[in-house]
Steps between C-alpha positions, in 0.01 A plus 500: 500500500251476786456877500417498128241226556342698784493815287347306210233343725431840659455659157264220388300540822468878455383459139249231600358721777478800269308298241269346761423832671453719197150633433293324238579618152254710299421206275405290804246749639153483350273805498240499777139497377232755595135399447179689578303251712188703575358845578296573814275791593625624839273806535189595310263797513185450294415742224209716623148436368391791281234728645321796337733796519483862401664624183796494467562158656752472783856397418580131476572342838854438617495141625801286594552146373767279654653218298763241587701331225640169628809371320674162522879541482676175417871438554603196288861514619700314763603829661303778669408802286371835630228709342633857506222686318175422320286736294213464256207683344154414631245491219122451493288392202227715345243334274218609273323335203758225459792744527749465781811690607717526810577833665775583749379616842810478723872418498591330832864472609628264772847568643508266802749212476367145498725194515377192314668178619617236252226313311231704674205716396417806711182707490511878470193716562501850346213713635401842371201734493337674206299821509198503267545872432873475425452192279223680307722804444799289395288302252369822347854632454681183389229295326214736417530450124512121522197492732307729266570262210352218711193711579596538866572786738754497783223547757295207366805272497598582860138453614494156331830405668382605847162327456643183341811440710314291759415243231827546310286585198804604294860397447781624724862506387851550624683640197853625433624320812867505600661324795865545601667212687838476671665162447845351571571556130397865505185696431223351288212698345186298428199627306147372552135554414184334624124513475237410760142401423269337747 
């Protein structure tokens, strides 16, 4: 009789420990939240002042522009989650005569792991550089028709971006964002978008 009682108590104890130690269920884990907090200019090379030149004019300059997208990553859970990968499309706004449209200029990808403790918000800085010549070429290939309908050229748009970035004279977006998190309940994929205007 005593052996049965011990077995019964042992079984109850094992079940209780298994329930207490199991990872949080999928329904208990909330999706982390990714928010674009701000965009900073980390490197800037001014567009050259035009000077009289022979015909034909020289090719457009190839100037770098460094941008940093700063994201807030919020973990609303009572357990630690780990950011496994984050990617998005960087977009800049072109404007003319009341028309406005956003154009993709880069697609950053972050693969470094970042652990976010329970009920905490971490900051993630994603820095990248643009080339004025490459951006101009890409705009001509991917968005030439749309720019023409707006009465713009790729070269004029890139020049306006490089000249106006110091004052944040146009909108800046993170579009088509995807973040993959590892949680005690398995992998979670979170989508996000954000816009920054000064």
